[in-house]
LOGUVEX-530961 format. One record per residue (C-alpha): x, z, y. Coordinates in steps of 0.2 Angstrom, whole numbers, padded with zeros to 4 digits, always signed. Each point is the difference from the previous one (the first is absolute). Example, Ala and Ser with C-alpha at 12.3 -4.5 7.8 and 13.67 -1.06 7.14 Angstrom:
2
+0062+0039-0022
+0006-0003+0017
END
This chain:
429
+0587+1233-0547
-0018+0003+0002
-0007+0004+0017
-0015+0010+0004
-0013-0007+0012
-0007+0014+0010
-0016+0002+0010
+0005-0005+0017
-0003+0009+0017
-0012-0014+0006
-0006+0008+0017
+0003+0014+0011
-0005+0016-0009
-0004-0008-0016
+0000+0013-0014
-0006-0010-0015
-0006-0017-0006
-0011-0008-0013
+0006-0014-0011
-0014-0012+0002
+0006-0015-0010
+0016-0006-0009
+0005-0017+0005
+0013-0001-0013
-0001+0004-0019
+0013+0010-0010
+0013-0012-0005
-0002-0011+0015
+0015-0006+0011
+0001+0009+0017
+0010-0006+0015
+0005+0011+0014
-0013+0001+0014
-0013-0007-0012
-0018+0008+0001
-0003+0008-0017
-0015+0011+0003
-0014+0004+0013
+0001+0018+0007
-0015+0008+0008
+0004+0013+0014
-0012+0010+0011
-0003-0015+0010
+0003-0017-0009
+0006-0009-0015
+0018-0005+0002
+0011-0011-0011
+0014+0010-0008
+0017-0010-0001
+0013+0004-0013
+0017+0005+0008
+0009-0005-0016
+0001-0016-0011
-0001-0002-0019
-0014+0003-0012
-0015+0011+0002
+0005+0011-0015
-0014+0014+0001
-0015+0003+0011
-0001+0019+0002
-0015+0001+0011
-0015-0010-0007
-0013-0008+0012
-0011+0014+0008
+0014+0013+0000
+0002+0011+0015
+0019+0003+0003
+0009+0010+0013
+0013-0008+0011
+0017-0001-0008
-0006+0001-0018
+0004-0014-0013
-0014-0013-0003
+0011-0013-0010
+0017-0003-0007
+0010-0017+0002
+0016-0004-0009
+0008-0013-0011
-0009-0010-0013
+0001+0010-0017
+0005+0016+0008
-0007+0016-0008
-0010+0011+0011
+0002+0016-0010
-0002+0012+0015
-0017-0006+0006
-0008+0016-0008
+0013+0010+0009
-0005-0008+0016
-0018+0005-0003
+0004+0018-0005
+0010+0002+0015
-0013-0007+0011
-0013+0011-0008
+0011+0015+0003
+0003-0005+0018
-0018-0002+0003
-0005+0017-0007
+0013+0008+0010
-0004-0009+0016
-0011+0009+0014
-0009-0017+0002
-0017+0001-0009
-0006-0015-0010
-0018+0002-0004
-0002-0016-0009
+0002+0001-0019
+0005-0018-0001
+0018+0004+0003
+0006+0010-0014
+0018-0006-0006
-0001+0010-0016
-0017-0008-0004
+0008-0017+0003
+0014+0004-0012
-0011+0005-0014
-0013-0015+0003
+0007-0017-0001
-0014-0008+0011
-0011+0007+0014
-0017-0009+0001
-0007-0002+0018
-0019-0001-0001
-0016+0009-0005
+0008+0006-0016
+0011+0012+0010
-0012+0003+0014
+0011-0009+0013
-0005-0016+0008
+0011-0008+0014
-0010-0002+0016
+0004+0001+0019
-0006+0016+0009
-0013-0009+0010
-0007-0009-0016
-0002+0018-0008
-0008+0007+0016
-0013-0015+0002
-0003+0001-0019
-0004+0019+0002
-0011-0003+0015
-0010-0014-0010
-0001+0010-0016
+0010-0014-0009
+0010+0004-0015
+0018-0007+0001
+0000-0002-0019
-0013-0014+0002
+0009-0010+0014
+0013-0014-0004
+0015+0001+0011
+0008-0015+0008
+0015+0008+0007
+0018+0002-0007
+0000+0007-0018
-0019-0001+0000
-0002+0012+0015
-0017+0002+0008
-0001-0005+0018
-0012+0003+0014
-0006-0018-0002
-0003+0003-0019
-0012+0014+0005
-0009-0009+0013
-0003-0015-0011
-0005+0010-0015
-0017-0002-0006
-0005+0016-0010
-0007-0002-0017
-0013+0014-0001
+0003+0002-0018
+0018+0004+0002
-0002+0013+0014
-0001+0014-0013
+0019-0002-0004
+0011+0015+0002
+0007+0000+0018
+0019-0002+0001
+0009+0014+0009
+0006-0004+0018
+0019-0005+0001
+0006+0006+0016
+0018-0007-0002
-0005-0018+0001
+0001-0006+0018
-0007-0014+0009
+0005-0018-0004
-0011-0009+0013
+0003+0002+0019
-0009-0010+0013
-0001+0001+0019
-0018-0004+0001
-0009+0015-0007
-0017+0009+0003
+0004+0017-0008
-0014+0007-0010
+0001+0019+0001
-0001+0009-0017
-0016+0011-0001
+0003+0018+0003
-0011+0016+0003
+0002+0011+0015
+0013+0014-0003
+0008-0010-0014
+0018-0002-0002
+0005-0018-0004
+0016-0002-0011
+0014-0009+0008
+0006-0016-0009
+0018-0002-0004
+0002-0013+0013
-0006+0011+0014
+0011+0014-0007
+0015-0012+0002
-0005-0006+0017
-0002+0019+0005
+0018+0004-0006
+0008-0015+0008
-0009+0001+0017
+0003+0019+0002
+0018-0002-0004
+0002-0015+0012
-0008+0010+0014
+0010+0015-0004
+0017-0008-0001
-0002-0014+0012
-0002+0003+0018
-0013-0013+0005
-0002-0008+0017
-0012-0014+0005
+0001-0014+0013
-0015-0011+0003
-0003-0017+0009
-0014-0013+0002
+0005-0017-0006
-0008-0016+0007
-0004-0010-0016
-0008-0014+0008
+0014-0013-0003
+0003+0007-0017
-0018-0002-0005
+0000-0018+0007
+0016-0004-0010
-0007+0007-0016
-0015-0010+0002
+0009-0016+0003
+0012+0003-0015
-0015+0004-0012
-0009-0016+0006
+0015-0011-0003
+0006+0007-0016
-0017+0004-0009
+0003-0014-0012
+0016+0008-0005
-0009+0016-0004
+0008+0009+0015
-0010+0014+0009
+0010+0011+0011
-0007+0017+0004
+0003+0011+0015
+0009+0011-0011
+0012-0014-0005
+0005-0002+0019
+0002+0019+0002
+0012+0001-0015
+0010-0015+0006
+0002+0008+0018
+0005+0016-0008
+0013-0008-0011
+0008-0008+0016
-0001+0016+0010
+0009+0009-0015
+0014-0012+0001
+0002+0004+0018
-0002+0019-0002
+0006+0004-0017
-0001+0019+0002
-0019-0002-0004
+0006-0007-0017
+0011+0015-0004
-0003+0017-0007
+0007+0018+0004
+0012+0009-0012
+0008+0017+0004
+0017-0009+0002
-0005-0015+0010
-0013-0014+0003
+0000-0012-0014
-0004-0018+0005
-0009-0011-0013
+0009-0016-0004
-0017-0009-0002
-0017-0001+0009
-0014+0005-0012
-0016+0001+0009
-0013+0011-0008
-0018-0003+0003
-0013+0013-0003
-0014-0005-0012
-0014+0012-0001
-0017+0003-0009
-0013+0014+0000
+0011+0013-0008
+0018-0003+0006
+0013-0013+0004
+0017-0007-0006
+0013-0007+0011
+0009-0014-0010
+0013-0011+0009
+0005-0018+0002
+0018+0000-0005
+0014-0008+0010
-0011-0009+0012
+0013+0001+0015
+0003-0019-0001
-0017-0006-0005
-0010-0012+0010
-0018+0005+0006
-0007-0011-0014
+0010+0008-0013
-0004+0017+0006
-0018-0004-0001
+0001-0006-0018
+0011+0016-0004
-0014+0011+0007
-0014-0008-0010
+0010+0000-0016
+0004+0018+0003
-0019+0004+0002
-0005-0009-0015
+0013+0008-0011
-0005+0017+0007
-0017-0003-0006
+0004-0006-0017
+0013+0013-0004
+0016-0010+0000
+0011+0007+0014
+0018+0002-0003
+0008+0017+0002
+0010-0006+0015
-0016-0007+0009
-0008+0017-0003
+0014+0011+0006
+0012-0011+0010
-0009-0001+0017
+0011+0003+0015
-0013-0002+0014
-0019+0001-0001
-0015-0008+0008
-0017+0008-0001
-0015-0011+0006
-0017+0007+0002
-0006-0014+0011
-0012-0006-0014
-0010+0016+0002
-0002-0003+0019
+0012+0014+0005
+0007-0001+0017
+0015+0010-0002
+0008+0014-0011
+0016+0008-0005
+0008-0001-0017
+0010+0012-0010
+0018-0006-0005
+0001-0004-0018
+0017+0008-0007
+0014-0004-0001
-0005-0012+0014
+0003+0004+0018
-0014-0009+0009
-0017-0008-0002
-0010-0011+0011
-0019+0003+0001
-0011-0014+0007
-0018-0001+0004
-0013-0014+0002
+0002-0015+0011
-0014+0001+0013
-0006-0009+0015
+0004+0010+0016
+0002-0004+0019
+0018-0003+0004
+0009-0005+0016
+0010-0016-0001
+0009-0007+0016
-0011+0012+0011
-0016-0006-0008
-0011+0009-0011
-0004-0009-0016
-0006+0004-0018
+0015+0001-0013
+0002+0006-0018
+0009+0017+0000
+0007+0011-0014
+0007+0017+0001
+0016+0004-0010
+0008+0017-0002
+0017+0003-0007
+0003+0017-0009
+0019+0004-0002
+0012+0013-0006
+0007+0009+0015
+0016+0004-0009
+0004-0018+0000
-0007-0008+0015
-0006+0007+0017
-0016-0004+0010
+0009-0014+0011
+0006-0009-0016
-0018+0001-0007
-0006-0008+0016
+0013-0014-0001
-0004-0004-0018
-0019+0000+0004
+0002-0011+0015
+0010-0012-0010
-0014-0001-0013
-0012-0003+0015
+0011-0013+0008
+0001-0010-0017
-0019+0001-0002
-0003-0005+0018
+0012-0015-0002
-0005-0005-0018
+0010-0016-0001
+0015+0011-0001
-0006+0005-0018
+0001-0018-0006
+0019-0001+0002
END
């Protein structure tokens, strides 16, 4: 019997997604949990995995379609099975969309139109070009028509790099500009960013991007529903920095390069094993403990951030954790995160040390119950065995949900992270 694949809820507060690219063609064999499409949310490009196996009988939503959560994007069934009710699916979705209070201002998603038209062309002919928001903004600032820029991203999407490397052909600058597509979120996230503010005039109201709208909804909901409390501590990172340097020197020929963040993540993993409440979340009828440790790492750029997670890292070595983090960052940049990585974090770490920030407090990312905020490692005078010396110190602050843990428990967790980082050889076992 045919099964409908529906637009998944890939992220807290996600309302709709864009089908960026189909990884399977109609008639292809599909296995359970196999990636069949790339979906773009307000924040990232995520691989969509089939929850059924069989043959991809029908692609209901072509590439470029904006689809509300819960509506059908494809049908999977047995080979040769007739899919006579696809038109009914489209008509039902069109009715549901028209009756919904949720506004969809993008004309690209029109189920009736897709029913009447066998193919939807993405490109200049329809006035739609796939591009990331930052690419569109930079192009607008520089007066570059997107119609003239070849895209190197998935499905021919134009990226920030494409715009920056584009050499204008003055003869082609008279081309008709392409309307801005505000539903396409970022696909490139980097920690080392020098934001370039968009030009504005005094008294002008700047439109809010979809990513900022989503961040606003999530953070307001988190601060409204979760009673945050904060505990801070200074951590002597001198030995940890020394160990990191030794490991990097010894293993550089193997391509290993540990970061400070790798050490922090590994310390949090071991602390969570000792204090599992910080790896749980609140429900009305009790505290739900997660059966795996999935450490989410905040990755930001000049417009917003995502918090993807390294999945099931509880038993991983420091070297494995380092490799997982690097792999996660690369796939966050090229748009190949899985749905679980995008939404499955159970504890988060936000590191602003690269911006020379000494300390800060972070907002908990729902449905998680805690986040560790860490600042830069800097040289400070410290007292060791009664003597004043110069050490490398970092300030860390835990934000936690007071419905689950109390201040004393927050202090115990943070001091365990501190102990592990100040005795870094314990991270090697």
